[in-house]
C-alpha positions, 0 to 999 in steps of 0.5 A: 579413470583409464578405460581400456579394452582387452583383445583376446581372453586367453592366457595372457589376456586373462592374466592381464585382467587378473593383474589389473584386478588384484593390484588395482590399488597399487596401480591406481597409486602409481599412475594417479587414477584407476584403470578400468576394463571396459570391454573384453573382445573374444569369440567366446563367452565367459559367463562364470568369470567376474568380468564375463558381462564385459565380453563383446564380439564386435571390434566396432563396439570398442573402436566407436567408444570415445572413452576407450583410450587403450587397447591391449591386444593379446590375440596371437597370430597376425590376423585379425590382431594386426588389423584390430591394432591398426584400426585402434590406432587410427581411431586414436587409441593407444595399443599395448601388445604381447604379440611378437608376430605382429610387432616383428612383421608390422612394427615399423608401420604401426609405430609410424601410424601411432606417431602420426595419430599422437598415440602409443604403440608399446610392446614390452611383453613381446620379448622376454615375457616379464623381463624388462628389456624393450624399455631399458633398450629404448631409455636406459641405454639411449646414450649407448651404441648397442654392439650386440645382443645375444641370448636365450629367447625361448623358454620352451627350447631351453627347458628341453635342452636343459633336460637333455643335458641334465638327465640324458634323455632324447629330444622327443622325451624332453619335448613330451615332458615340456608339453605335459607341463604346459611349456610347449604347445601340441604343435611345438614347431614355432618354438623348436624350429626357432621361429619364436626366437626369430621374431624376438631377435628381429624386434631387438635388432630393430630397437638396437639398430633402427632396422626391422628385418623380416624373420623370414629373411634371417638364418633360423635353425631349431633344435629338433636334430639335437641329440642327448649325445651332443649335449653330453659332448658339449657338457664334457668340454664345459659348454652347454647347448643353447638355442641363441638369438644373436644380432649385431651390426656389421658395416651398414648391415644388420646381422640377425640369426637363431641357431643352437650354439655351444655356449662356454661356461665363462658366458653367463647364458651357459648357466641359465636353465629350465624355462628361463630367458637370458638376454646379454646386451653389449653396449659401448659405454655400459659394457655387458649387461644380462637381463634374466627372468621368466620369459613366459607365463601368464602373470609375468607376461601380463605384468609387462602388458600392464606396465605398458598400459600404465605408461600411457597414463598422463602422469607417466610422461611421454613414452619414447617411441622408437623410429624404425625403418623396414629393411629392403 
């Protein structure tokens, strides 16, 4: 039996528990053994939840339990998520995460630590929610040279821009609807200012080119200044305004950026609407491939977390850990 601990019981953490519980038989059949949630770490108690008795408030309980082999970190933010992830790896436990902020900032360090300890640091859910993109880049496209990666990496901004294009509403009104629908936080800055997409594109750049660039070192422009008049002009010439994350290697340097683009109709990303994401990978042998699907949400993201948990099972074989170096 695989014993795991969940760090953070918010949207994705509770979704991970739901996937593991609802699809318990399917998961056990897939990896040859059951996956059991031994602990849930959170500041809060959940007395009404069926797993409420497994809640603990001290990370040391998890770190000191030799039976826990996998820690699923879904706390959000850099600290204490990074500190707990590092401590778990040092204790010889594999870590899977949906935390793009930690991966984008500390991924090179944590991957090296996991490798030195003979465990895994996996982060499929950190980019694209439930869309499989990390593992295909690492494994399925390993024989390809990645030329570029470009696309919609944030569902909130795509929802807003779609509303502005189709209904002619202002940015403020589209944002208010996104918040009312639960697509945007009360403070939407990370989404609308492009920081969320920036974290994701530097992770994809590191997977493609082996160099982890800090999100603070790349050009980032959000969408708060975009007007409905601009989206109408783009539409009139057969384009759609999209917040695009893009990366490619030019010479020995990695270029990464996030900015609004007028995407022509011939580009498949043009037709991706609402909260969906679309990531276009251009590789020398494969050519162009589009990865499309739900880029966020409780169960889609939790599905990616659980997939990483299953990848740590002995029956799954040894996951391929990328080797990154931190950009100067």
